[in-house]
N, C-alpha and C positions, 0 to 999 in steps of 0.2 A: 632356526631358533635365534631370536635376536637377543644379545646380551644387554642387560640393563646397565646403563652408564651411571657411574658413581658421581653424584654432584660434587663439584669442586668446593673446597673449604672456603668459607666466607671470612674475609679479613675484617675483623670487628674493630681494629685499632683506628682511632680518629685520625683523619687526615688534616694535617696542619697546613694551611695555605702558605705558599712561598712568601718570604719576606716578613713573616710574623713569628715571634718567639712564643714558645709555650708558657703558660702561667702568666700571661700578660696582665690578668686581672689582679695579680698579687703585687704588681709594680705600682709605685705611687704615681699619681697624676702630676702634671706640670705644677699645679698649685701646691701639691704636697711636697714636691721637691723644693719649691721656692720657700715654703715655710720651714722645711728642714734646714736649708742653707742659712736662712735668717737666724734660726735658733742656734746653729753651730757658730755663726759669726758672733752673736751676742755672748755665748759661752766663752769663746776665745778672748773677747774683749775683757770680760770680767776676770778671766784667769790671768791675762797678761798685764792688766792695768797696775796691780801692785808692783810688778817688776819695773814697769815704765816709770812709775812715780818714784821708786827707790833710786833708779839711775839718774833721773832728771834732777831730783832734789839734792842728790849728792854732788851734782855739778854746779850748784848754785853758790854764789859768793857768800861770805859770812854776813849775817844780818838776819833780820826778821823775815820769815817766810809767810807770805800772804796767799791764801787759797781763794780762788783757783788760779790766780795769775802766775804763781810759782810753778805750775805744772807745764808752762810753756817752755820749750827747749832752749830758750835764750833769756838772759845772757849765760855764757858758759864759763866756769872757773874751775881749775884743777887744784885750788888751794886745799880743799878737804883731803884729796888723795895725797898731796905732798905731805900734809900733816900726819896722815895715817901711816903711810909707807916710810916716813922718816922717823917715826917713833920706835924706839928700841923695844918698848913693851909690846907693841902690836906684832913686831917680828918674832919676839919670843913666844907670844901666844900662838902665832901661826905655826911655829916649830913644834910646840907642845901638841897642838891639834893634829899635825901631820904624823908625829910619832904615835900618838894615841890611836889614830885611825888606821894607818898603814900596818903597824905591827899587829893590831887587833884583827884586821882583815886576813893577813897571812896566817895567823895562829888559828883563827876560827875556821877558815877553810881547810886547813891541814887536819885539825882535830875532828871536824865534822865529817870530812871525807873518810877518815879512818874509821870512825864510829859507824857511819852509814854503810861502809863496805862490810864491816863485821856483822851488823844487824841484817844486812840484805843477803849475804852469801855464806856466812859461817853458821855452823850448828854447835850450840853449847847449852848446857843446862840453865834454865831460867832466862833464856834469851827474850822471850816475849814479855815476861813479867818485868824484866829490867828495862826493856825498850818502852813499854807503855807507862811504867813508873817515871821514866825520864821525860816522856812526852807530857805527862800530867803537870810538869812544871810550867807548861804554857798557861794553864788555868790559874796559876798563882800570880796575883798582881805584883808588878815590879816593886811597888812601894812597900809591900809587906816585908820583903827581904832586904830592904835598903838599910835599916838600922842594924840588924844582925851582921850584914856584910861589912858595914862601916866599923862596928865594934871589933870584928875579927881582924880587919886590915889595920885598924888603929893599934891594937895590941901587938900585932906583928911588926909595927914600925913602918907601915906602908903609906902613911899620910905624907903628902907633898913629895911623892915619888912616882916614877913612870910605872913601875910594876904594880903599885897600889891602884893606879888608874886602870890598868889593862887586865890584870889577873881575874877579877870577879866577872868580867864580861865574856870570858872565853867559853863558858858552858852555855851554848846556844841550842836550845831544844828545837826551835824551828829549822835551823840549818841542818841538824842531824836528821830530822824527819824528811826534809826535801832530798837530802843526799841518799837516804835509804830508799825512798820511792824511785828516784831516778836510776840508781844502780840496779834495783830489782827489775827495771824495764829492759835492761841489757839482755841480749840473747844468751841462754844457758849454754849453747854450743861453744861459745867463745871460751868460757871458763873450763868446760870439759876438755876442749882441745889443749888448753894451756896446761891443765893438770896431766894429761897424757904425755905431753912433751917434757914433763918434769920441771915445770916452771915453779919457782918458789913463791910464797905468798907475797913477799915484799916486791919481787920483780913483777908479779901479776898486777899488783896495785900500781906500781910506778909506770910500767910500760904499756899496760892495757887499759886499766880502769881510768887513770887520770886523763889520758888523751880523749877518752870517750865521754867524759863528763865535763868537758870544757864549757859547754853552754850553761850548765847549772852552776859551775864555779864562777863564771862571769856574772850570772844573775845574782847569786848570793853575795858576791864580792861588792857589787854596786849597792845592794841593800845594807850590808854590814858597814860599808864605808859611809853611806849617808847617815846611818843611825849613830855612828861614833862621831862623825864630824859635827852633827847637830846636837849631840848629847849635852845636856845642861845640868841635870840634877846631880849625877854622880861626880862629874868634875868639880861641881860647886862645893861639895862637902869634903872631897879628898884633896883637891888642889887649893888649899887655903891660903897659901902665900901668893903674892903677885907674880912671881917667876914661874909658878906652876899652873897658872890659869890657862884655859883654852880660849878660843875666839868667842865662843858663846858667852862664857862667864866674863871674859874681859870686856866685851861690848856692853854687857849688862852693867858692869861697873862704870863704864864711861857714861852711860845713860843716868846712873845714879849720881854721878858727879856733875850733872847738869852740863855736859859737853854739848857744843852746838849740834843741831840736828843734822846738818850736812856732813859733819865728821862721823857721827854715828852711822848714818846711811852709807857713807863711803866705806866704812869698815864692814858693813853688811854686804856690800858689793864684792869687796875683797874676799869675804868668807864664802860668797856664793859661787865665785868663779871656779874653784877646784871641784865643787860638786857637779857643776855643769860639764866641766871637762871630763870628769870620771864617767859620766853618763855617755858622752859622745864617744869615748874610747871603747866602752863596753856595750854600746847599744845593739850591735849586730848579734853578739852572743846573748845579750839580755833578751831580745825578742825571741830568739830561737829557744832559749831556756824556758821562758814562760810558756811557749807553745808546746814544747816536748814534755815538760814535767807533768806527770800524772800518776794515778794510782793503778797499779797492776794487780789484778786478781784480788 
């Protein structure tokens, strides 16, 4: 008796010819890649042109600026920068802006990380109600709270003071929300092991949580620094004296006093450099933080 042979299984997977990648139809053609490159180049030119014009016009000698001839990179003169950097008022404005920005960054990151840790890992009555009530502040326009905040600061004697500039900006709902979401994404096993080892809450926060949230700290640090360095409205109404102006309000006052355009643009370049340097320092953590920050569960 002859045994019936079982037919071999037929492989139904498509065979991809050697030298060809799958999903080739989804890749753009040469013409599509060329169009994309041209569009990206034009977008880069449009984005970078204002910075180019700012730097070139700030290096022009005093006198009338004629467009478009003045956009040529010659002749070059550092007269405007000598005038800006030699002015005591500009140095004072730079110091005020640095104090306002750096102190605010440190305080916002510290308070937001503490609040985010509590909302992410602690259990207490009314936690969710408290958290979402605080997050609801994001929906309130900044200008709505401007006058009440100024009245409170003015009555407390905070006009023309550093603490009057800094204190109202420390309650940052966006920072608390991002901190909470990032800390929630950390493995639960780390916290359970720390609790079994008898680790205190403060030690758990300082030695375990803070090192793990460096990416989001850097990301928020860059954003908070940019926001405070470029802030205009709040420093305008609180820093009313010339000695308490920031760079944004100080440069606006130069423009109102009909200062030469090259001097105003030189001041703008001086104000832009710290922002650019802050991004260069934190760009590695900034990219990592934007990639890793998400919503868990």
